[in-house]
N, C-alpha and C positions, 0 to 999 in steps of 0.2 A: 504494500500500500504506500502510495505517495501522498503528498499534501493535497494535490488536486482531487484525488479520489475521495479523500476524507471530506473535503469541502462539498463535493457533489453529494455525498451520502447524507450530509446535514442540511440540505436544501429541502424545503417542503412546499407543497402546493398551497395556494391561497385558502385560508380558512382553517388551516392546521397550525398548531402552536408547538408541537413536539415532533422530533424526528426519532425513529426507532433506533435503539442502541445497535451498534455494529456487532457486538458480541453479547449473547444472552438474551434475556427478556426484559423489556422496559423501554423507557423513552428518555430523551434529553431535550430540555427546553431550548428552542432555537429562535423564537420570536420574543418581542417584549411582553406579549400576553402570557406566554409560557413561563417566562421568568417571574412575572408578577404572581402568577398562581403558585409557583414553587416557593418564592420568598414569603408569600402569605401563609402557606402551609407551615413553613419553618417557624415563622413568627407565632402562629397560633399554637404550635406544639410547645414552644418555649414558654408562652404565657400559661398554657395549661399546666405544665410542670411547676412553674413558679407560683401561680396564684390559687390553684385549686387545692383545697384541703383534703387530705386522705388519699390513699392509694387507689381505691375502687373508682372514684370519679375520674381520676387522672387516666386510668386505663380505659374506661368507657369512652371518654371524650377523645383520647388518643386513637382508639380503634375507629371511632366515627370519622375523625378528621382524615385518617389514613385511607379509609374506604372511599371517602369523597374524593381525595386526591387521585386514587387509582382510577375511579370512574371517569373523572374529568380528563386525566391525561391519556387514558386509553381511547376515549372517544375523539380526542383532538390530536392523535398521533397519525401522521401520514403513513399509511401502510399497516396500521394495526400492530398488535402485540403478538409475537410468536417467537420461538427460538431462532436466533440468527448466529451464524458463525462467520462473520466478516462479509462485507459487501451487502448489496441489496438484492 
């Protein structure tokens, strides 16, 4: 893989915010909308751990936030989520 092939792999069609990972399952944010979603998720998780009292509420809110993040990113990934081993 060279730099140009990696750049091509991380381009997405209009309306998509995430590009599929080159290896494994998942997505990488490549537009400003994707980065806002990702940073919002991280901020919400930090606030959950910092401000919610007790372990059970932290776990429940963390699971809900993670589920929402997975749904949003999988729907907004150009090419969907499935196992990849380099290239598209």
